[in-house]
Every structure is written in structure tokens, then in C-alpha cells.
N, CA, C and O atoms as CSV, one atom per row, in Angstrom:
chain,resi,resn,atom,element,x,y,z
A,1,MET,N,N,100.653,101.230,78.753
A,1,MET,CA,C,99.628,100.432,79.396
A,1,MET,C,C,98.364,101.281,79.547
A,1,MET,O,O,98.435,102.404,80.047
A,2,ALA,N,N,97.242,100.776,79.136
A,2,ALA,CA,C,95.974,101.494,79.236
A,2,ALA,C,C,95.311,101.202,80.584
A,2,ALA,O,O,95.322,100.075,81.078
A,3,ILE,N,N,94.742,102.250,81.152
A,3,ILE,CA,C,94.057,102.154,82.433
A,3,ILE,C,C,92.633,102.641,82.224
A,3,ILE,O,O,92.421,103.687,81.609
A,4,GLU,N,N,91.655,101.899,82.728
A,4,GLU,CA,C,90.267,102.344,82.635
A,4,GLU,C,C,89.978,103.262,83.818
A,4,GLU,O,O,90.276,102.935,84.966
A,5,LEU,N,N,89.396,104.406,83.514
A,5,LEU,CA,C,89.091,105.400,84.535
A,5,LEU,C,C,87.645,105.838,84.371
A,5,LEU,O,O,87.191,106.087,83.254
A,6,VAL,N,N,86.925,105.932,85.474
A,6,VAL,CA,C,85.547,106.414,85.451
A,6,VAL,C,C,85.582,107.889,85.828
A,6,VAL,O,O,86.114,108.261,86.874
A,7,THR,N,N,85.004,108.734,84.955
A,7,THR,CA,C,84.995,110.175,85.193
A,7,THR,C,C,83.574,110.702,85.137
A,7,THR,O,O,82.708,110.119,84.484
A,8,LYS,N,N,83.345,111.794,85.817
A,8,LYS,CA,C,82.021,112.408,85.770
A,8,LYS,C,C,81.769,113.094,84.414
A,8,LYS,O,O,80.691,112.932,83.842
A,9,PRO,N,N,82.759,113.868,83.884
A,9,PRO,CA,C,82.476,114.549,82.622
A,9,PRO,C,C,82.487,113.653,81.386
A,9,PRO,O,O,81.799,113.960,80.412
A,10,PHE,N,N,83.258,112.536,81.395
A,10,PHE,CA,C,83.420,111.720,80.187
A,10,PHE,C,C,82.952,110.280,80.328
A,10,PHE,O,O,82.983,109.531,79.352
A,11,GLY,N,N,82.522,109.876,81.511
A,11,GLY,CA,C,82.142,108.484,81.727
A,11,GLY,C,C,83.383,107.607,81.807
A,11,GLY,O,O,84.420,108.045,82.304
A,12,LYS,N,N,83.286,106.366,81.319
A,12,LYS,CA,C,84.442,105.461,81.319
A,12,LYS,C,C,85.352,105.817,80.155
A,12,LYS,O,O,84.904,105.938,79.015
A,13,ILE,N,N,86.641,105.986,80.458
A,13,ILE,CA,C,87.617,106.279,79.417
A,13,ILE,C,C,88.875,105.454,79.659
A,13,ILE,O,O,89.107,104.955,80.760
A,14,GLN,N,N,89.670,105.323,78.623
A,14,GLN,CA,C,90.968,104.670,78.719
A,14,GLN,C,C,92.037,105.760,78.723
A,14,GLN,O,O,92.019,106.668,77.892
A,15,ILE,N,N,92.958,105.654,79.662
A,15,ILE,CA,C,94.074,106.599,79.699
A,15,ILE,C,C,95.372,105.801,79.730
A,15,ILE,O,O,95.379,104.617,80.067
A,16,SER,N,N,96.457,106.458,79.379
A,16,SER,CA,C,97.762,105.798,79.471
A,16,SER,C,C,98.416,106.196,80.782
A,16,SER,O,O,98.055,107.207,81.383
A,17,ASP,N,N,99.369,105.407,81.219
A,17,ASP,CA,C,100.059,105.742,82.458
A,17,ASP,C,C,100.870,107.023,82.321
A,17,ASP,O,O,101.258,107.613,83.330
A,18,LYS,N,N,101.135,107.465,81.096
A,18,LYS,CA,C,101.832,108.730,80.861
A,18,LYS,C,C,100.970,109.934,81.231
A,18,LYS,O,O,101.493,111.034,81.412
A,19,GLN,N,N,99.675,109.742,81.345
A,19,GLN,CA,C,98.759,110.828,81.708
A,19,GLN,C,C,98.634,110.998,83.218
A,19,GLN,O,O,98.013,111.956,83.680
A,20,LEU,N,N,99.206,110.096,83.981
A,20,LEU,CA,C,99.067,110.140,85.431
A,20,LEU,C,C,100.046,111.126,86.060
A,20,LEU,O,O,101.211,111.205,85.673
A,21,ILE,N,N,99.547,111.871,87.032
A,21,ILE,CA,C,100.348,112.828,87.793
A,21,ILE,C,C,100.129,112.528,89.264
A,21,ILE,O,O,98.993,112.389,89.718
A,22,TYR,N,N,101.221,112.430,90.003
A,22,TYR,CA,C,101.135,112.127,91.432
A,22,TYR,C,C,101.611,113.344,92.227
A,22,TYR,O,O,102.720,113.838,92.019
A,23,PHE,N,N,100.756,113.822,93.145
A,23,PHE,CA,C,101.087,114.919,94.043
A,23,PHE,C,C,101.326,114.316,95.423
A,23,PHE,O,O,100.382,113.879,96.081
A,24,ARG,N,N,102.563,114.290,95.857
A,24,ARG,CA,C,102.927,113.637,97.115
A,24,ARG,C,C,102.094,114.136,98.295
A,24,ARG,O,O,101.680,113.344,99.141
A,25,ASP,N,N,101.849,115.441,98.354
A,25,ASP,CA,C,101.085,116.032,99.457
A,25,ASP,C,C,99.642,116.349,99.066
A,25,ASP,O,O,98.926,116.990,99.835
A,26,GLY,N,N,99.207,115.915,97.894
A,26,GLY,CA,C,97.869,116.260,97.421
A,26,GLY,C,C,97.818,117.718,97.003
A,26,GLY,O,O,98.840,118.403,97.009
A,27,LEU,N,N,96.656,118.190,96.648
A,27,LEU,CA,C,96.446,119.595,96.304
A,27,LEU,C,C,95.833,120.299,97.503
A,27,LEU,O,O,95.152,119.672,98.316
A,28,LEU,N,N,96.070,121.591,97.615
A,28,LEU,CA,C,95.547,122.368,98.735
A,28,LEU,C,C,94.033,122.184,98.843
A,28,LEU,O,O,93.295,122.478,97.902
A,29,GLY,N,N,93.589,121.708,99.973
A,29,GLY,CA,C,92.168,121.455,100.198
A,29,GLY,C,C,91.739,120.038,99.818
A,29,GLY,O,O,90.645,119.596,100.167
A,30,PHE,N,N,92.608,119.338,99.105
A,30,PHE,CA,C,92.300,117.976,98.649
A,30,PHE,C,C,93.508,117.075,98.924
A,30,PHE,O,O,93.934,116.312,98.057
A,31,GLU,N,N,94.045,117.173,100.127
A,31,GLU,CA,C,95.280,116.490,100.482
A,31,GLU,C,C,95.186,114.973,100.414
A,31,GLU,O,O,96.202,114.301,100.239
A,32,MET,N,N,94.001,114.432,100.548
A,32,MET,CA,C,93.847,112.968,100.535
A,32,MET,C,C,93.847,112.405,99.107
A,32,MET,O,O,94.076,111.211,98.915
A,33,GLN,N,N,93.598,113.243,98.123
A,33,GLN,CA,C,93.586,112.798,96.725
A,33,GLN,C,C,94.965,113.090,96.133
A,33,GLN,O,O,95.325,114.252,95.948
A,34,LYS,N,N,95.720,112.068,95.844
A,34,LYS,CA,C,97.108,112.267,95.438
A,34,LYS,C,C,97.387,111.970,93.967
A,34,LYS,O,O,98.355,112.491,93.414
A,35,GLN,N,N,96.576,111.158,93.331
A,35,GLN,CA,C,96.838,110.796,91.936
A,35,GLN,C,C,95.744,111.323,91.020
A,35,GLN,O,O,94.553,111.192,91.302
A,36,TYR,N,N,96.178,111.919,89.922
A,36,TYR,CA,C,95.262,112.517,88.953
A,36,TYR,C,C,95.670,112.095,87.552
A,36,TYR,O,O,96.800,111.663,87.321
A,37,ALA,N,N,94.740,112.225,86.629
A,37,ALA,CA,C,95.030,111.995,85.217
A,37,ALA,C,C,94.772,113.296,84.473
A,37,ALA,O,O,93.775,113.976,84.717
A,38,LEU,N,N,95.675,113.635,83.567
A,38,LEU,CA,C,95.503,114.815,82.729
A,38,LEU,C,C,94.753,114.368,81.479
A,38,LEU,O,O,95.260,113.569,80.691
A,39,ILE,N,N,93.542,114.892,81.306
A,39,ILE,CA,C,92.673,114.459,80.207
A,39,ILE,C,C,92.457,115.618,79.251
A,39,ILE,O,O,92.109,116.728,79.653
A,40,GLU,N,N,92.672,115.332,77.980
A,40,GLU,CA,C,92.498,116.326,76.928
A,40,GLU,C,C,91.239,115.963,76.154
A,40,GLU,O,O,91.146,114.882,75.573
A,41,ASP,N,N,90.274,116.875,76.153
A,41,ASP,CA,C,89.016,116.648,75.441
A,41,ASP,C,C,89.256,116.678,73.935
A,41,ASP,O,O,88.744,115.838,73.194
A,42,SER,N,N,90.040,117.652,73.498
A,42,SER,CA,C,90.339,117.844,72.086
A,42,SER,C,C,91.661,118.603,71.992
A,42,SER,O,O,91.893,119.509,72.792
A,43,PRO,N,N,92.530,118.267,71.047
A,43,PRO,CA,C,93.844,118.924,70.973
A,43,PRO,C,C,93.778,120.441,70.772
A,43,PRO,O,O,94.680,121.158,71.205
A,44,ASP,N,N,92.729,120.933,70.124
A,44,ASP,CA,C,92.636,122.373,69.885
A,44,ASP,C,C,91.849,123.114,70.972
A,44,ASP,O,O,91.665,124.327,70.876
A,45,ASN,N,N,91.388,122.408,71.990
A,45,ASN,CA,C,90.687,123.035,73.107
A,45,ASN,C,C,91.727,123.467,74.144
A,45,ASN,O,O,92.528,122.636,74.572
A,46,PRO,N,N,91.743,124.745,74.567
A,46,PRO,CA,C,92.754,125.189,75.537
A,46,PRO,C,C,92.533,124.625,76.942
A,46,PRO,O,O,93.443,124.656,77.770
A,47,PHE,N,N,91.337,124.113,77.215
A,47,PHE,CA,C,91.033,123.590,78.540
A,47,PHE,C,C,91.295,122.093,78.602
A,47,PHE,O,O,91.024,121.358,77.653
A,48,LYS,N,N,91.827,121.659,79.736
A,48,LYS,CA,C,92.062,120.242,79.992
A,48,LYS,C,C,91.453,119.909,81.349
A,48,LYS,O,O,91.058,120.805,82.095
A,49,TRP,N,N,91.379,118.634,81.662
A,49,TRP,CA,C,90.819,118.188,82.936
A,49,TRP,C,C,91.908,117.528,83.760
A,49,TRP,O,O,92.697,116.738,83.241
A,50,LEU,N,N,91.951,117.849,85.031
A,50,LEU,CA,C,92.796,117.164,85.996
A,50,LEU,C,C,91.832,116.322,86.827
A,50,LEU,O,O,91.209,116.816,87.767
A,51,GLN,N,N,91.719,115.048,86.466
A,51,GLN,CA,C,90.741,114.139,87.044
A,51,GLN,C,C,91.380,113.275,88.111
A,51,GLN,O,O,92.392,112.623,87.853
A,52,SER,N,N,90.807,113.258,89.305
A,52,SER,CA,C,91.286,112.368,90.354
A,52,SER,C,C,91.052,110.928,89.922
A,52,SER,O,O,89.983,110.589,89.414
A,53,THR,N,N,92.058,110.086,90.127
A,53,THR,CA,C,91.880,108.661,89.837
A,53,THR,C,C,91.273,107.938,91.025
A,53,THR,O,O,90.894,106.772,90.921
A,54,GLU,N,N,91.181,108.632,92.162
A,54,GLU,CA,C,90.687,108.027,93.396
A,54,GLU,C,C,89.248,108.423,93.719
A,54,GLU,O,O,88.588,107.777,94.534
A,55,ASN,N,N,88.764,109.491,93.075
A,55,ASN,CA,C,87.422,110.000,93.356
A,55,ASN,C,C,86.785,110.449,92.040
A,55,ASN,O,O,87.168,111.476,91.479
A,56,THR,N,N,85.833,109.692,91.563
A,56,THR,CA,C,85.164,109.979,90.292
A,56,THR,C,C,84.593,111.391,90.225
A,56,THR,O,O,84.585,112.008,89.160
A,57,ASP,N,N,84.116,111.904,91.354
A,57,ASP,CA,C,83.461,113.210,91.380
A,57,ASP,C,C,84.422,114.392,91.435
A,57,ASP,O,O,83.978,115.539,91.397
A,58,LEU,N,N,85.722,114.144,91.521
A,58,LEU,CA,C,86.678,115.232,91.684
A,58,LEU,C,C,87.484,115.443,90.403
A,58,LEU,O,O,88.283,114.596,90.003
A,59,ALA,N,N,87.254,116.591,89.773
A,59,ALA,CA,C,87.999,116.963,88.568
A,59,ALA,C,C,88.094,118.485,88.512
A,59,ALA,O,O,87.168,119.196,88.900
A,60,PHE,N,N,89.219,118.960,88.027
A,60,PHE,CA,C,89.447,120.395,87.892
A,60,PHE,C,C,89.644,120.734,86.422
A,60,PHE,O,O,90.315,120.002,85.694
A,61,VAL,N,N,89.061,121.838,85.990
A,61,VAL,CA,C,89.330,122.351,84.647
A,61,VAL,C,C,90.600,123.180,84.754
A,61,VAL,O,O,90.695,124.071,85.598
A,62,ILE,N,N,91.578,122.887,83.898
A,62,ILE,CA,C,92.840,123.619,83.937
A,62,ILE,C,C,93.205,124.095,82.530
A,62,ILE,O,O,92.656,123.627,81.533
A,63,MET,N,N,94.136,125.029,82.483
A,63,MET,CA,C,94.639,125.529,81.195
A,63,MET,C,C,95.988,126.182,81.419
A,63,MET,O,O,96.376,126.436,82.559
A,64,GLN,N,N,96.696,126.452,80.355
A,64,GLN,CA,C,97.960,127.162,80.442
A,64,GLN,C,C,97.672,128.647,80.592
A,64,GLN,O,O,97.038,129.227,79.711
A,65,PRO,N,N,98.110,129.284,81.667
A,65,PRO,CA,C,97.820,130.708,81.866
A,65,PRO,C,C,98.467,131.602,80.816
A,65,PRO,O,O,98.001,132.719,80.589
A,66,GLN,N,N,99.538,131.129,80.170
A,66,GLN,CA,C,100.214,131.928,79.155
A,66,GLN,C,C,99.322,132.208,77.936
A,66,GLN,O,O,99.608,133.116,77.156
A,67,LEU,N,N,98.256,131.439,77.772
A,67,LEU,CA,C,97.327,131.691,76.669
A,67,LEU,C,C,96.602,133.020,76.846
A,67,LEU,O,O,96.236,133.659,75.860
A,68,PHE,N,N,96.391,133.444,78.086
A,68,PHE,CA,C,95.712,134.709,78.367
A,68,PHE,C,C,96.679,135.799,78.796
A,68,PHE,O,O,96.413,136.985,78.603
A,69,SER,N,N,97.783,135.403,79.370
A,69,SER,CA,C,98.785,136.364,79.833
A,69,SER,C,C,100.165,135.838,79.428
A,69,SER,O,O,100.809,135.135,80.207
A,70,PRO,N,N,100.622,136.171,78.221
A,70,PRO,CA,C,101.879,135.611,77.705
A,70,PRO,C,C,103.097,135.853,78.604
A,70,PRO,O,O,104.059,135.088,78.538
A,71,LYS,N,N,103.080,136.879,79.427
A,71,LYS,CA,C,104.222,137.178,80.287
A,71,LYS,C,C,104.117,136.517,81.662
A,71,LYS,O,O,104.958,136.751,82.531
A,72,TYR,N,N,103.108,135.710,81.856
A,72,TYR,CA,C,102.902,135.057,83.158
A,72,TYR,C,C,104.048,134.103,83.475
A,72,TYR,O,O,104.417,133.260,82.658
A,73,ILE,N,N,104.600,134.250,84.670
A,73,ILE,CA,C,105.625,133.338,85.165
A,73,ILE,C,C,105.162,132.881,86.548
A,73,ILE,O,O,105.025,133.698,87.458
A,74,PRO,N,N,104.921,131.576,86.710
A,74,PRO,CA,C,104.425,131.107,88.014
A,74,PRO,C,C,105.482,131.262,89.102
A,74,PRO,O,O,106.678,131.094,88.864
A,75,SER,N,N,105.019,131.580,90.271
A,75,SER,CA,C,105.877,131.653,91.461
A,75,SER,C,C,105.530,130.435,92.306
A,75,SER,O,O,104.428,130.336,92.844
A,76,ILE,N,N,106.464,129.522,92.417
A,76,ILE,CA,C,106.202,128.283,93.140
A,76,ILE,C,C,106.862,128.374,94.511
A,76,ILE,O,O,108.065,128.600,94.643
A,77,ILE,N,N,106.017,128.189,95.525
A,77,ILE,CA,C,106.540,128.159,96.881
A,77,ILE,C,C,106.102,126.856,97.525
A,77,ILE,O,O,105.088,126.268,97.147
A,78,ARG,N,N,106.856,126.426,98.473
A,78,ARG,CA,C,106.504,125.187,99.156
A,78,ARG,C,C,106.212,125.510,100.611
A,78,ARG,O,O,107.037,126.088,101.318
A,79,ILE,N,N,105.036,125.128,101.033
A,79,ILE,CA,C,104.630,125.345,102.425
A,79,ILE,C,C,104.507,123.986,103.083
A,79,ILE,O,O,103.788,123.120,102.584
A,80,ARG,N,N,105.171,123.793,104.156
A,80,ARG,CA,C,105.116,122.518,104.871
A,80,ARG,C,C,104.384,122.752,106.183
A,80,ARG,O,O,104.851,123.511,107.032
A,81,MET,N,N,103.254,122.109,106.348
A,81,MET,CA,C,102.471,122.225,107.578
A,81,MET,C,C,102.834,121.035,108.457
A,81,MET,O,O,102.872,119.896,107.991
A,82,THR,N,N,103.099,121.307,109.727
A,82,THR,CA,C,103.439,120.199,110.627
A,82,THR,C,C,102.361,119.977,111.645
A,82,THR,O,O,102.479,119.084,112.484
């Protein structure tokens, strides 16, 4: 299913529901924004966009850290604030 999304870097684009990522607690500092779309500008570009579906002005440039540091292993911790 195609979804129309308005973005600051690309304007209006069509994305598939497979591109959607939901963060139950939001991202640190952006807890109110919970749904994002992973947008690829070009398949050979190492950078991608994590675009909020709820806020047109909110997008993060992301990439795989292993491209610069092949031995990188993420350490994932969960912090619960009450």
C-alpha cells in the first residue's frame, strides 16, 4: 500500500508501509514523534533519511556505522524513565 508523505528534503513522496518504523517510546529528545519512514535517496548512497511521518520538519540523516568502522557492534540498553 502506498502512502503519501510530505518531507522537507524531498517534498511529496510515495512510500510503502514496509518503510514505516514505529518507536513505542519515541527517540531520545523526540518522545512525542513515534512513527518514521526510512527513505533511501539512491541505492548506492550510504546515507538514508529517517523521516517523521507526524512532523514534516523532523528528519534524521542515518547510515550503517559498519561502513566506517567494520568492527562496530552496537550496545543496546533500555532506560525506562518513570
